[in-house]
VEXTORDO-209125 format. One record per residue (C-alpha): residue in one letter; y negated, x negated, z negated. Coordinates in pm, whole numbers, always signed. Layout:
N
   resn       c2       c1       c3
      a        Y        X        Z
...
This chain:
89
   resn       c2       c1       c3
      m    -8806    -8622    +6002
      t    -8654    -8876    +6321
      k    -8724    -8750    +6693
      a    -8341    -8730    +6670
      e    -8375    -8489    +6428
      n    -8706    -8299    +6540
      r    -8536    -8247    +6875
      a    -8245    -8054    +6700
      a    -8371    -7838    +6482
      a    -8591    -7776    +6742
      k    -8325    -7682    +6972
      a    -8122    -7506    +6727
      w    -8437    -7276    +6625
      h    -8485    -7208    +7024
      d    -8085    -7088    +7114
      e    -8138    -6877    +6756
      r    -8430    -6749    +6942
      q    -8256    -6691    +7280
      r    -7947    -6518    +7067
      q    -8229    -6273    +6847
      r    -8375    -6150    +7256
      a    -8026    -6132    +7359
      e    -7918    -5885    +7089
      e    -8252    -5729    +7095
      a    -8234    -5669    +7563
      q    -7858    -5551    +7485
      a    -7973    -5288    +7195
      e    -8279    -5110    +7417
      a    -8017    -5124    +7707
      i    -7815    -4956    +7473
      s    -8056    -4720    +7360
      a    -8177    -4652    +7733
      a    -7801    -4575    +7808
      l    -7751    -4317    +7593
      v    -8061    -4109    +7653
      a    -7972    -4126    +8005
      l    -7605    -4026    +7916
      d    -7794    -3746    +7687
      r    -8028    -3608    +7956
      f    -7672    -3600    +8156
      r    -7459    -3448    +7928
      r    -7732    -3149    +7824
      y    -7765    -3039    +8145
      l    -7373    -3034    +8159
      m    -7373    -2810    +7945
      q    -7667    -2587    +8006
      s    -7562    -2563    +8354
      r    -7336    -2276    +8543
      l    -7102    -2520    +8772
      g    -6820    -2499    +8560
      h    -6528    -2766    +8489
      t    -6818    -2988    +8330
      q    -6597    -2980    +8025
      p    -6401    -3289    +8131
      l    -6690    -3465    +8201
      i    -6836    -3385    +7844
      d    -6586    -3505    +7689
      a    -6620    -3834    +7917
      i    -6926    -3890    +7802
      d    -6869    -3835    +7429
      d    -6611    -4111    +7465
      y    -6815    -4394    +7613
      a    -7105    -4302    +7369
      g    -6816    -4353    +7079
      q    -6737    -4714    +7282
      i    -7066    -4842    +7307
      t    -7194    -4660    +6917
      g    -6865    -4610    +6758
      d    -6979    -4262    +6662
      r    -6788    -4061    +6956
      t    -7086    -3718    +6835
      a    -7448    -3961    +6829
      l    -7437    -3775    +7137
      h    -7410    -3410    +7025
      a    -7696    -3203    +6840
      k    -7713    -3277    +6431
      p    -7829    -2943    +6227
      s    -8155    -2962    +6159
      s    -8390    -2644    +5905
      i    -8731    -2558    +5884
      g    -8646    -2450    +5519
      p    -8405    -2596    +5168
      a    -8097    -2588    +5198
      k    -7952    -2263    +5173
      r    -7649    -2197    +4885
      g    -7446    -1954    +4774
      p    -7653    -1744    +4546
      p    -7673    -1858    +4167
      a    -7442    -1796    +3876
């Protein structure tokens, strides 16, 4: 490998690493934003301030823009035991 090829390979590797770091930083920023939005959304839902639904809808819309899923901050169903099905046939 010549010096020029080595420089080109090193530059390509550096550029790729910078791109990966930028993607990781963006993912961390989105995660931090979702945590803050979730905290604020829960506060609005549990408070007795009144007329908070427009704010909650705006938070859901923004979460939908940054994640692609408007329900990203909604509570997910959970169960301790097995799924309850209808009576056995």
